[in-house]
C-alpha positions in Angstrom: 135.9 151.5 103.3 132.0 151.6 101.7 131.8 147.5 101.7 133.3 147.6 105.6 130.6 150.1 106.9 128.2 148.1 104.9 129.3 145.2 106.8 129.1 146.7 110.2 126.2 148.4 109.8 123.8 146.0 108.6 123.8 143.8 112.1 122.1 146.3 113.5 119.6 146.8 111.0 115.9 145.7 112.3 114.7 143.1 110.0 112.2 144.3 107.8 114.4 147.7 107.8 115.7 150.1 104.9 119.3 151.2 104.5 120.0 154.1 102.0 123.7 153.7 100.8 124.5 157.2 99.3 128.1 158.2 98.2 129.1 161.4 96.8 131.3 159.5 93.7 130.4 158.4 90.3 133.6 155.4 90.7 131.9 152.3 90.2 134.4 150.7 92.7 132.7 152.5 95.1 129.1 152.2 94.4 127.3 149.7 92.0 130.4 146.8 92.5 130.3 147.6 96.4 126.5 146.8 96.2 126.9 143.9 94.0 128.8 142.2 95.9 127.4 143.3 99.5 124.0 141.4 97.9 125.5 138.6 96.9 127.5 137.7 99.9 124.2 138.9 102.4 121.4 136.4 101.5 118.9 138.5 103.4 119.5 141.7 102.0 117.5 142.8 98.8 117.4 146.0 96.7 114.4 148.2 96.0 113.7 149.9 93.2 114.5 154.1 93.6 111.2 155.9 91.9 112.4 158.7 91.3 112.8 160.9 88.2 116.3 162.0 88.7 119.3 160.1 88.0 120.2 157.0 85.7 119.5 153.9 86.3 122.3 150.8 87.1 121.9 147.2 87.2 122.2 148.4 91.5 121.1 152.1 92.0 121.2 155.3 90.7 124.0 157.6 89.9 123.5 161.3 89.4 126.1 162.8 87.2 128.2 166.4 87.8 126.3 169.0 86.7 122.6 167.1 86.5 120.1 169.2 88.0 122.7 171.3 89.3 124.3 168.8 91.5 127.8 167.2 91.9 127.8 162.9 91.3 126.2 161.1 94.0 125.4 157.3 94.0 121.9 156.0 95.9 120.9 152.2 96.5 118.2 151.3 98.6 118.3 148.1 100.3 116.0 146.0 102.8 116.7 143.7 104.8 114.5 140.5 104.8 112.2 139.8 107.8 
């Protein structure tokens, strides 16, 4: 479902636009695997580093583990569309 959402939203994102992908999940299949697949299939998509002092940096995006800073589990990835 998350991959399909990205595919549907990407065409309406303006060139140079940013998309912040967020899930309330800790499952790789809903998070970094979705982003890795998306980046591999969309030549105009680039991941940008999220500069924040929270979460764990992954190969793609950042993961917040449940309980970290009194938060639930979340995943974040920042994507930019080429100009």
